[in-house]
C-alpha positions as CSV (number, residue, x, y, z in Angstrom):
1,M,12.1,8.5,37.4
2,R,15.4,10.0,36.9
3,L,17.3,7.2,38.6
4,F,15.5,4.6,36.2
5,L,16.8,6.6,33.1
6,D,20.1,6.7,34.0
7,S,20.7,3.0,35.1
8,L,18.7,2.3,31.6
9,L,21.2,4.1,29.6
10,S,24.2,2.7,31.5
11,F,23.0,-0.7,31.2
12,R,22.5,-0.1,27.6
13,F,25.9,1.4,27.4
14,F,27.7,-1.3,28.9
15,V,26.0,-3.9,26.7
16,L,26.8,-1.7,23.6
17,L,30.2,-2.1,24.7
18,Y,30.2,-5.7,24.8
19,L,28.6,-6.1,21.7
20,L,30.5,-3.7,19.4
21,P,33.8,-5.5,19.2
22,S,32.2,-8.9,18.1
23,C,29.6,-6.8,15.3
24,L,32.6,-4.9,13.8
25,A,35.7,-7.0,14.0
26,F,34.7,-8.0,9.8
27,Q,34.2,-4.7,9.0
28,L,37.9,-3.5,10.2
29,T,39.6,-5.9,8.5
30,S,38.5,-6.3,4.7
31,F,38.8,-2.7,3.0
32,G,42.3,-1.9,2.9
33,P,44.1,-2.5,0.1
34,K,46.1,-5.6,-0.2
35,N,49.8,-5.9,-2.0
36,Y,50.7,-9.2,-3.4
37,A,54.3,-10.7,-4.3
38,P,54.8,-12.3,-7.6
39,D,53.3,-16.0,-7.6
40,S,51.9,-15.2,-4.5
41,I,48.2,-16.9,-4.1
42,V,45.3,-13.9,-5.0
43,D,42.0,-14.1,-2.9
44,T,39.2,-15.6,-4.5
45,T,35.7,-16.1,-3.1
46,V,32.4,-17.3,-4.7
47,N,28.9,-15.6,-3.5
48,T,25.6,-16.5,-4.8
49,V,23.8,-17.3,-8.3
50,S,21.2,-14.4,-8.7
51,P,18.7,-13.8,-10.9
52,S,19.5,-10.5,-13.5
53,Y,17.3,-8.6,-16.1
54,G,17.2,-9.4,-19.9
55,A,14.9,-13.0,-19.5
56,E,12.4,-12.9,-22.2
57,H,9.9,-14.9,-20.7
58,G,10.1,-13.9,-16.9
59,T,12.4,-14.1,-14.6
60,D,12.7,-15.1,-10.2
61,I,14.2,-13.2,-7.7
62,L,15.4,-16.2,-5.5
63,N,19.0,-16.2,-4.9
64,Y,20.8,-19.5,-4.2
65,E,24.2,-20.4,-2.5
66,Y,27.0,-21.1,-5.3
67,Y,27.9,-24.3,-3.5
68,D,23.7,-25.8,-3.6
69,D,23.8,-29.6,-4.6
70,R,21.7,-29.2,-7.7
71,F,24.5,-27.0,-9.2
72,H,27.6,-29.5,-8.9
73,F,30.2,-26.8,-9.2
74,C,33.7,-27.9,-8.4
75,R,34.7,-27.2,-4.8
76,P,37.8,-26.8,-3.0
77,E,38.8,-30.0,-0.4
78,T,37.3,-27.9,2.5
79,V,34.2,-25.8,2.0
80,V,34.5,-22.5,4.6
81,Q,32.0,-20.0,4.7
82,Q,33.6,-16.6,4.9
83,P,32.7,-14.5,8.1
84,E,30.4,-11.7,7.0
85,S,28.6,-8.8,8.1
86,L,25.2,-8.7,9.7
87,G,24.2,-6.2,6.9
88,S,25.6,-8.9,4.4
89,V,23.8,-11.5,5.7
90,L,20.4,-9.5,5.4
91,F,21.3,-9.1,1.5
92,G,21.9,-12.5,0.8
93,D,25.2,-12.6,0.2
94,R,27.1,-15.8,1.1
95,F,30.8,-16.0,0.8
96,Y,32.6,-19.2,0.5
97,N,36.4,-19.8,-0.2
98,S,37.0,-20.6,-4.1
99,P,38.4,-23.8,-5.9
100,L,40.2,-21.3,-8.4
101,E,44.1,-20.9,-7.4
102,L,45.3,-17.5,-9.0
103,R,48.9,-16.4,-8.5
104,M,49.9,-13.0,-9.1
105,L,51.4,-12.5,-12.5
106,K,51.1,-16.1,-13.2
107,N,49.3,-16.6,-16.9
108,V,47.6,-19.7,-17.0
109,S,46.4,-20.9,-20.6
110,C,44.0,-23.8,-19.5
111,L,43.6,-25.6,-16.1
112,P,40.8,-28.3,-15.8
113,L,38.9,-27.6,-12.3
114,C,37.3,-30.9,-12.0
115,S,34.4,-33.0,-13.9
116,S,30.9,-32.8,-12.6
117,Y,27.8,-35.3,-13.1
118,I,24.4,-33.6,-13.4
119,T,21.2,-35.8,-13.2
120,E,17.9,-35.1,-15.7
121,P,16.5,-33.2,-12.5
122,D,19.2,-31.0,-11.9
123,I,19.9,-30.7,-15.5
124,Q,16.2,-29.1,-15.9
125,F,17.0,-26.8,-13.0
126,F,19.9,-25.4,-14.9
127,K,17.5,-24.8,-18.0
128,D,15.2,-22.9,-15.9
129,L,17.8,-20.4,-14.4
130,I,19.6,-19.8,-18.1
131,S,16.3,-19.2,-19.5
132,Q,15.9,-16.6,-16.8
133,N,19.2,-15.1,-17.4
134,Y,20.9,-15.8,-13.7
135,V,24.1,-15.0,-13.4
136,V,27.4,-16.4,-10.9
137,H,29.0,-13.9,-8.9
138,W,32.7,-14.2,-7.9
139,N,34.7,-11.8,-6.2
140,I,38.8,-11.3,-6.7
141,D,40.2,-9.1,-4.1
142,N,37.0,-8.5,-2.7
143,L,36.5,-6.9,-5.9
144,P,33.3,-8.5,-8.0
145,I,34.4,-10.1,-11.2
146,A,32.5,-8.9,-14.0
147,T,31.6,-9.3,-17.7
148,Y,33.3,-6.6,-20.1
149,A,31.1,-5.5,-23.1
150,E,31.7,-2.6,-25.4
151,H,29.2,-0.1,-25.8
152,A,27.4,1.1,-29.1
153,N,29.4,4.3,-28.6
154,P,33.2,3.9,-29.6
155,G,35.5,4.1,-26.4
156,E,32.5,3.5,-24.0
157,Y,32.2,0.1,-22.2
158,L,29.8,-1.4,-20.0
159,L,31.1,-3.4,-16.9
160,T,28.1,-6.2,-15.4
161,P,29.0,-7.6,-12.3
162,G,28.8,-11.6,-12.6
163,F,28.6,-13.9,-15.4
164,P,25.8,-15.9,-16.8
165,L,25.5,-19.4,-16.2
166,G,24.8,-20.4,-20.3
167,R,22.5,-18.8,-22.8
168,V,19.7,-19.8,-24.5
169,T,20.4,-20.2,-28.5
170,K,18.1,-22.0,-31.3
171,E,20.2,-25.3,-31.2
172,G,19.5,-25.7,-27.6
173,I,20.7,-24.4,-24.3
174,H,24.5,-23.9,-24.0
175,L,26.1,-24.3,-20.5
176,Y,29.1,-22.1,-19.5
177,N,31.6,-24.6,-18.6
178,H,35.3,-22.5,-19.2
179,Y,35.9,-19.0,-18.0
180,D,38.7,-16.6,-19.6
181,I,39.6,-15.0,-16.6
182,I,41.2,-11.0,-17.1
183,V,43.0,-9.4,-14.4
184,E,44.3,-6.2,-14.1
185,Y,47.0,-5.4,-11.7
186,H,48.6,-2.2,-10.4
187,T,52.2,-2.1,-9.2
188,T,52.9,-0.1,-5.9
189,T,56.4,-0.8,-5.2
190,Q,58.9,-3.2,-6.4
191,N,57.5,-7.2,-6.2
192,Q,54.3,-5.4,-4.8
193,H,51.2,-5.4,-7.0
194,R,47.7,-4.8,-6.3
195,V,44.4,-6.0,-8.0
196,V,42.4,-3.5,-9.6
197,G,40.2,-5.1,-12.2
198,A,38.7,-8.5,-12.7
199,Y,37.2,-9.4,-16.0
200,V,35.7,-13.2,-17.0
201,K,34.7,-14.4,-20.5
202,P,32.5,-17.1,-20.2
203,V,32.5,-20.1,-23.0
204,S,30.8,-23.2,-23.8
205,R,32.8,-26.2,-24.8
206,K,32.0,-30.2,-25.3
207,S,34.0,-32.0,-22.8
208,K,35.9,-35.2,-23.4
209,V,34.7,-37.7,-21.0
210,V,37.7,-39.4,-19.2
211,S,39.1,-40.9,-16.1
212,D,40.8,-37.6,-15.5
213,P,39.2,-34.1,-16.6
214,E,41.2,-32.1,-19.3
215,C,40.8,-29.2,-20.8
216,S,38.6,-29.2,-24.0
217,T,39.8,-27.8,-27.1
218,S,36.5,-28.1,-29.0
219,T,34.7,-25.7,-31.0
220,S,31.2,-27.4,-30.2
221,P,29.4,-26.0,-27.1
222,E,28.1,-28.0,-24.5
223,I,24.7,-28.3,-24.8
224,L,22.2,-29.4,-22.0
225,P,20.6,-32.5,-23.1
226,D,16.8,-33.0,-23.0
227,R,16.6,-36.2,-21.6
228,G,19.2,-38.3,-19.4
229,D,22.4,-37.2,-17.7
230,L,25.4,-35.2,-18.4
231,T,28.7,-35.1,-17.4
232,F,31.1,-32.0,-18.4
233,V,34.4,-30.9,-17.2
234,T,34.8,-27.2,-15.9
235,S,37.9,-25.3,-16.7
236,Y,39.6,-21.7,-16.6
237,S,42.3,-19.6,-18.0
238,V,44.5,-16.5,-16.5
239,T,45.7,-13.6,-18.1
240,W,47.1,-10.9,-16.2
241,K,47.3,-7.3,-17.7
242,Y,49.3,-4.3,-16.1
243,S,47.0,-1.2,-15.9
244,T,47.7,2.7,-14.5
245,T,44.4,2.6,-12.5
246,P,45.4,2.9,-8.9
247,W,43.7,0.7,-6.2
248,A,41.5,4.1,-4.6
249,T,39.7,4.3,-7.8
250,R,39.4,0.7,-9.1
251,W,35.6,0.5,-8.2
252,D,35.0,3.8,-10.7
253,K,34.9,1.4,-13.8
254,Y,31.9,-0.3,-12.7
255,M,30.0,3.3,-12.5
256,H,30.4,3.7,-16.4
257,G,26.7,3.9,-18.1
258,P,24.4,5.2,-20.5
259,S,21.8,5.8,-18.0
260,N,23.6,8.9,-16.1
261,Q,22.9,11.5,-18.5
262,I,18.9,10.5,-18.5
263,R,19.2,10.5,-14.6
264,W,21.1,13.9,-14.8
265,M,18.5,15.4,-17.1
266,F,15.5,14.2,-15.3
267,L,17.3,15.5,-12.1
268,L,17.4,18.7,-13.6
269,Y,13.8,18.8,-14.5
270,S,12.5,17.4,-10.9
271,G,14.5,20.6,-9.5
272,I,13.0,23.1,-11.7
273,F,9.7,21.8,-11.1
274,D,10.5,22.0,-7.7
275,F,11.4,25.4,-7.6
276,F,8.3,26.2,-9.5
277,L,6.3,24.7,-6.4
278,I,8.6,26.9,-4.0
279,F,7.5,29.7,-6.3
280,I,3.8,29.2,-5.5
281,V,4.0,28.5,-2.0
282,C,6.1,31.9,-1.4
283,L,3.6,33.6,-3.4
284,I,0.7,32.6,-1.2
285,L,2.9,33.4,1.7
286,F,4.5,36.7,0.9
287,R,1.4,38.0,-1.5
288,T,-1.5,36.7,-0.7
289,L,-1.3,35.7,2.9
290,N,0.2,39.0,3.8
291,R,-2.3,40.8,2.0
292,D,-4.8,38.6,3.6
293,I,-3.5,39.3,7.3
294,N,-3.0,42.6,6.8
295,K,-6.6,43.5,5.9
296,Y,-7.9,41.2,8.1
297,N,-5.8,42.9,11.1
298,S,-6.7,46.3,9.9
299,A,-10.3,45.4,9.7
300,F,-9.8,44.1,13.2
301,L,-8.2,47.2,14.4
302,D,-11.5,49.3,12.8
303,Q,-14.1,46.9,14.9
304,E,-15.2,45.8,11.3
305,D,-17.4,42.6,11.3
306,V,-14.7,40.1,9.0
307,Q,-16.6,37.4,9.6
308,E,-18.3,37.2,6.1
309,D,-15.3,38.6,4.2
310,F,-12.5,36.2,4.5
311,G,-12.2,32.3,4.0
312,W,-9.2,30.8,6.2
313,K,-9.6,33.0,9.0
314,L,-13.5,32.0,9.4
315,V,-12.4,28.7,11.0
316,H,-9.6,30.0,13.6
317,G,-11.6,29.0,16.3
318,D,-11.3,25.0,14.9
319,V,-8.4,25.1,13.2
320,F,-6.4,23.6,16.1
321,R,-9.3,21.5,16.8
322,P,-7.5,17.7,17.7
323,P,-7.7,15.0,15.0
324,R,-9.4,11.6,14.8
325,R,-7.6,8.8,16.4
326,P,-4.8,10.9,17.6
327,M,-3.1,7.6,19.1
328,L,-2.6,6.1,15.7
329,F,-1.6,9.3,13.9
330,S,1.0,10.1,16.5
331,I,2.4,6.6,16.3
332,L,2.4,7.3,12.4
333,L,4.1,10.6,12.6
334,G,6.8,8.9,15.1
335,T,7.7,6.1,13.2
336,G,7.9,8.6,9.7
337,A,10.2,10.9,11.3
338,Q,12.2,7.8,12.5
339,L,12.6,7.0,8.8
340,L,13.3,10.2,8.0
341,F,16.5,10.4,10.2
342,M,17.5,7.0,9.1
343,T,17.1,7.9,5.3
344,S,19.1,11.3,5.7
345,A,21.5,9.8,7.8
346,I,22.3,6.8,5.4
347,I,22.5,9.2,2.4
348,L,25.1,11.1,4.1
349,F,27.2,8.2,5.1
350,A,27.0,7.2,1.4
351,I,28.0,10.8,0.3
352,F,31.0,10.7,2.1
353,G,31.9,7.3,1.7
354,I,31.0,5.4,4.6
355,V,28.6,3.4,3.0
356,A,30.0,1.8,-0.3
357,P,29.7,-1.2,-2.5
358,S,33.4,-1.8,-1.7
359,R,32.4,-2.3,1.9
360,R,30.4,-5.0,1.6
361,G,27.4,-4.9,3.7
362,S,27.6,-1.5,4.6
363,L,24.6,-0.3,3.7
364,A,22.5,-2.9,5.4
365,T,24.5,-2.4,8.4
366,A,24.1,1.2,8.6
367,I,20.7,1.0,8.1
368,V,20.0,-1.6,11.1
369,A,22.3,0.6,12.9
370,L,20.5,3.7,12.3
371,F,17.3,1.7,13.0
372,I,18.1,0.8,16.3
373,V,19.5,4.2,17.5
374,S,16.7,6.1,16.2
375,G,14.5,4.7,18.1
376,F,14.6,8.1,20.1
377,V,13.7,10.2,17.1
378,S,10.2,7.8,17.1
379,G,9.3,8.0,20.8
380,F,10.1,11.4,21.1
381,V,8.1,12.8,17.8
382,S,5.2,10.2,18.8
383,S,5.0,11.8,22.2
384,I,5.2,15.4,21.5
385,S,2.6,14.7,18.4
386,Y,0.3,13.1,20.8
387,K,0.6,15.9,23.3
388,V,-0.4,18.6,20.7
389,M,-3.4,16.5,19.9
390,Q,-4.3,16.6,23.4
391,G,-4.3,12.7,23.9
392,M,-4.9,11.3,27.3
393,L,-3.5,7.8,27.3
394,R,0.1,8.6,27.2
395,K,1.2,5.3,28.7
396,R,-0.6,3.6,26.0
397,N,1.3,6.1,23.4
398,L,4.8,5.1,25.4
399,L,4.1,1.7,24.7
400,L,2.5,1.3,21.2
401,T,5.0,3.4,19.7
402,P,8.5,1.1,19.4
403,F,6.0,-1.7,18.5
404,V,3.1,-1.2,16.4
405,V,4.8,-0.3,12.9
406,P,8.0,-2.1,13.5
407,G,5.8,-5.0,14.6
408,I,3.5,-5.6,11.7
409,L,6.8,-4.8,9.3
410,L,8.7,-7.8,11.3
411,L,6.0,-9.8,11.2
412,G,5.9,-9.6,7.4
413,A,9.3,-10.2,7.1
414,L,9.6,-13.4,9.3
415,F,6.6,-14.7,7.2
416,F,8.5,-14.2,3.8
417,N,12.0,-15.4,5.4
418,V,10.0,-18.7,5.9
419,L,9.2,-19.0,1.8
420,F,12.9,-18.0,1.1
421,S,13.7,-21.5,3.4
422,I,11.4,-23.3,1.9
423,K,12.6,-22.2,-1.6
424,N,16.3,-22.8,-0.4
425,S,17.0,-19.7,-1.2
426,S,20.5,-17.8,0.3
427,S,18.2,-14.7,0.7
428,A,16.7,-16.7,3.6
429,V,18.1,-14.8,6.8
430,P,19.2,-17.6,9.0
431,F,17.1,-17.9,12.5
432,T,20.2,-17.0,14.6
433,S,20.5,-13.4,12.6
434,W,16.4,-12.7,13.4
435,L,17.8,-13.5,17.1
436,L,20.1,-11.2,17.2
437,L,17.9,-8.5,15.3
438,I,15.2,-8.9,17.9
439,F,17.7,-9.0,20.9
440,L,19.2,-5.7,19.6
441,Y,15.7,-4.1,18.8
442,L,14.4,-5.0,22.5
443,V,17.4,-3.8,24.1
444,F,18.5,-0.5,22.4
445,T,15.5,0.5,20.3
446,V,12.5,0.1,22.7
447,P,14.4,1.5,25.8
448,L,15.4,4.5,23.5
449,S,11.8,4.9,22.1
450,F,10.8,4.8,25.8
451,V,13.2,7.7,27.0
452,G,12.2,9.9,24.0
453,S,8.6,9.3,24.7
454,L,9.3,10.6,28.4
455,I,11.2,13.6,27.6
456,G,8.6,14.6,24.9
457,F,6.0,14.1,27.6
458,R,7.6,16.1,29.9
459,S,8.7,19.0,27.6
460,R,6.9,22.5,27.2
461,E,2.9,22.2,26.7
462,F,2.2,23.2,23.2
463,V,-0.1,26.4,23.1
464,P,-1.8,27.2,20.2
465,P,-1.7,31.0,18.9
466,V,-5.6,31.0,18.6
467,R,-8.0,29.4,20.9
468,T,-10.3,26.6,20.0
469,N,-14.2,27.3,20.3
470,Q,-16.2,24.7,22.2
471,I,-18.7,24.0,19.4
472,P,-17.2,22.5,15.9
473,R,-17.9,24.8,13.2
474,Q,-20.3,23.5,10.3
475,I,-18.4,22.5,7.4
476,P,-19.9,23.7,4.3
477,S,-20.4,21.2,1.4
478,Q,-17.1,20.4,-0.5
479,S,-16.5,20.2,-4.0
480,I,-15.0,16.6,-5.0
481,W,-12.2,18.3,-6.8
482,I,-10.9,19.2,-3.3
483,S,-11.9,16.2,-1.3
484,T,-9.2,14.4,0.4
485,A,-9.4,11.8,-2.1
486,S,-9.1,14.0,-5.1
487,S,-6.1,16.1,-3.1
488,A,-4.4,12.5,-2.4
489,F,-4.7,11.6,-5.6
490,I,-3.3,14.4,-7.3
491,G,-0.9,15.7,-4.7
492,G,1.0,12.1,-4.2
493,A,1.5,11.7,-7.9
494,I,3.5,15.1,-8.0
495,P,6.0,13.8,-5.4
496,F,6.4,10.5,-7.0
497,V,7.3,12.0,-10.4
498,T,10.4,13.9,-8.8
499,I,11.5,10.3,-8.0
500,L,10.3,8.0,-10.8
501,I,13.8,7.5,-12.5
502,E,15.8,7.2,-9.5
503,L,12.9,4.3,-8.3
504,Y,13.5,2.7,-11.1
505,F,17.3,2.1,-11.0
506,I,16.4,1.3,-7.1
507,L,14.3,-1.6,-7.6
508,D,17.0,-3.0,-10.4
509,S,19.6,-3.0,-7.7
510,L,17.0,-4.5,-5.4
511,W,15.8,-7.2,-7.5
512,F,18.8,-7.6,-10.1
513,H,21.7,-6.9,-7.7
514,P,23.5,-4.3,-10.1
515,L,25.7,-2.4,-7.9
516,Y,24.3,1.1,-6.8
517,F,26.9,4.1,-6.8
518,M,25.0,7.1,-7.7
519,F,24.4,8.0,-4.1
520,G,24.7,11.5,-5.4
521,F,21.4,11.5,-7.4
522,S,19.9,9.9,-4.5
523,F,20.9,12.7,-2.2
524,F,19.4,15.4,-4.8
525,C,16.4,13.4,-5.5
526,F,15.8,13.3,-1.7
527,G,15.8,16.5,-1.3
528,I,13.5,17.4,-4.2
529,L,11.5,14.6,-2.6
530,I,10.9,16.3,1.0
531,T,10.9,19.6,-0.4
532,T,7.8,18.8,-2.5
533,C,6.2,17.0,-0.2
534,V,6.3,19.9,1.8
535,M,5.2,22.2,-0.5
536,I,2.1,20.0,-1.7
537,S,1.1,19.4,1.2
538,I,1.2,23.2,2.6
539,I,-0.8,24.2,-0.9
540,T,-3.3,21.5,-0.4
541,V,-4.0,23.0,3.4
542,Y,-4.1,26.2,2.3
543,I,-6.9,25.6,-0.4
544,Q,-8.8,23.2,2.0
545,L,-8.7,25.9,4.8
546,C,-10.1,28.5,2.1
547,T,-12.8,26.3,1.9
548,E,-13.6,26.8,5.8
549,N,-12.6,23.1,6.1
550,Y,-10.6,22.9,9.4
551,N,-10.1,19.0,9.2
552,W,-6.5,19.8,8.1
553,W,-4.7,17.2,9.9
554,W,-5.1,13.8,8.5
555,R,-5.1,15.2,4.7
556,S,-1.9,17.0,5.2
557,F,-0.6,13.6,6.1
558,I,-2.2,11.3,3.2
559,T,-2.1,13.5,0.3
560,P,1.8,13.4,-0.3
561,G,1.9,10.0,1.9
562,F,0.2,8.8,-1.1
563,C,3.3,9.0,-3.0
564,G,3.5,5.6,-1.4
565,V,0.5,4.4,-3.4
566,Y,2.1,5.4,-6.5
567,V,5.4,3.8,-5.4
568,F,3.2,0.1,-5.3
569,I,1.5,0.6,-8.6
570,F,4.9,1.7,-10.4
571,S,6.0,-1.7,-8.7
572,I,3.5,-3.6,-10.5
573,I,4.3,-2.1,-13.6
574,Y,8.0,-3.1,-13.3
575,W,6.7,-6.5,-12.6
576,I,5.2,-6.5,-15.6
577,N,8.0,-5.3,-17.6
578,R,11.0,-6.6,-15.7
579,I,9.7,-9.7,-13.8
580,S,6.7,-11.5,-14.9
581,S,7.5,-14.7,-13.0
582,T,4.6,-17.6,-13.0
583,S,5.7,-18.7,-9.5
584,F,3.2,-18.1,-6.5
585,A,6.0,-17.9,-4.1
586,T,8.3,-15.3,-6.3
587,T,4.9,-13.6,-6.7
588,L,4.0,-13.3,-3.0
589,L,7.6,-12.2,-2.0
590,Y,7.8,-9.5,-4.8
591,F,4.3,-7.8,-3.9
592,G,4.9,-8.6,0.0
593,Y,8.1,-6.7,0.0
594,S,7.0,-3.8,-2.5
595,L,3.7,-3.5,-0.4
596,M,6.6,-3.0,3.2
597,I,8.3,-0.5,1.0
598,S,5.5,1.4,-0.2
599,I,4.2,1.8,3.4
600,L,7.6,3.1,4.5
601,V,7.5,5.8,1.6
602,F,3.9,6.6,2.8
603,L,4.8,7.5,6.2
604,L,8.2,9.0,5.4
605,C,6.3,11.3,3.0
606,G,3.3,11.7,5.1
607,S,4.9,12.9,7.9
608,V,7.5,15.2,6.3
609,G,4.1,16.8,4.8
610,F,2.4,17.4,7.8
611,F,5.2,18.8,9.7
612,G,6.0,21.4,7.2
613,S,1.7,22.1,7.1
614,F,1.9,22.1,11.0
615,L,4.4,25.0,10.6
616,F,2.5,26.6,8.0
617,V,-1.0,26.8,9.9
618,N,0.9,27.9,13.3
619,K,2.8,30.6,11.4
620,I,-0.3,32.1,9.6
621,Y,-2.9,32.1,12.5
622,G,-0.3,33.4,14.6
623,S,0.1,36.4,12.5
624,I,-3.7,37.3,12.6
625,K,-5.2,39.5,15.6
626,I,-8.0,37.5,17.3
627,D,-10.4,39.0,20.3
């Protein structure tokens, strides 16, 4: 067996060395500053056309490639797709070279790009996207071009990545076909400049239909007709402005927003509430439990009958009785531990700047990489848990752990990917990328899970602090207020409330693609969430044991895990308020992915709560003296 493990690890290591350069080649070449001499061409790319919030009658969640034939956007002579990381592909980014030609420090008053002819069906497609507030994404020197708007408070401003396709007015739907581009630059040395800001103000101008495209100076807008076709001219202007902002802090402008104060206040209240829960648990541990344990141990030494005097101590002979369905329970715990490891590592990477919006696709790439290497955690925790639950089918546990939950989620993701492909969305992951993901999972994650399971099964056996009786104790009738459903309904809401505001911004970033910078908020919210799940689970288990109900295993998992159910309920409310699309495919995609996210939250929170409760139960029953 040892020879087999060594051979397996060696094979995995050499395959990793072979694949690593190709996987990271793009990532290592695009993050450093780039200097431009005067009149040199500045890198420009186009990305996708994606939804944005603000539509009055609902919006869609599908992304479209910029050079989709239905848009009729101007194209360069040769369209070249830019190489991207696996993470960018998974997030739906599709970068292509741009027809714009920007030269450093060279202002352009107006330059026509091309004339475009749109048929009536494509005009309706434009109208639908404009009414749903879709935006176009360009990049200048790897910096997303944004729309600049003054805030209500003097001196404050907001930056929104991308710019709208058009706007809906009383006289009709205006199509933006002229772009006033403002580029900020910072001078490092003589004749060496860096791009530190990129903004655009889109304008609708009535086009002149001539043989050669010309810049329009008309003050009338380009209105999409209700019937017939349309020919229009696309043009742009460029203005260069000097800025004192250094290249290292050029992304800071995207972080400004009025929501930060709200998030800090909510985070403060969540922290205060979390400390209140910790205080309650400490009160239970250091006062109530300490008093009960001392009283029980004194009575034991005096040979007194304590069977009728104490609640949670009466079930000491059944508290470590294995739960029902230990196979399923252990697999869910293993996956939850894997998610805990992944989430903690990703947030720490973001805190230290390893994962950042400036590193395109780095977040999704980190998620994939950490999921692959964390297979060991899943297998190890699952096997240890299965041993503690006295499971006998260890080989089956070893085989099922890496396939049950990931397999279900993979099948769901593949089904939704087919829907994206049918809708011609850029969110559809290419088939080759799916093959790469499956290959990496089978070659790395599954063997690592097997190794973790083997090590877990060969580890030292768990010895409970008290013996388990052969005959189960009868459980008294329980009040409906302390049933599993009631505790889950109440206990799951508490950790959900601590992440409510941050969840709102995460969903905005997920569906409407604003840049998500505030990983500091995520760090504190995640810490509060973990602590709250542990505290709620401990309090619930303590109350349950005091009522002489020793079936605490699943309840300690379900109660904090019910936070995932509230996440799904919140997703429904979010849908009603922010999306409300009438498209069946959009509805199915949204609620399908929301359900998958809720399942992951359920497993993470449930596993954390169980681990805390297990340590709590092991500690308190190890402190009493049993004959």
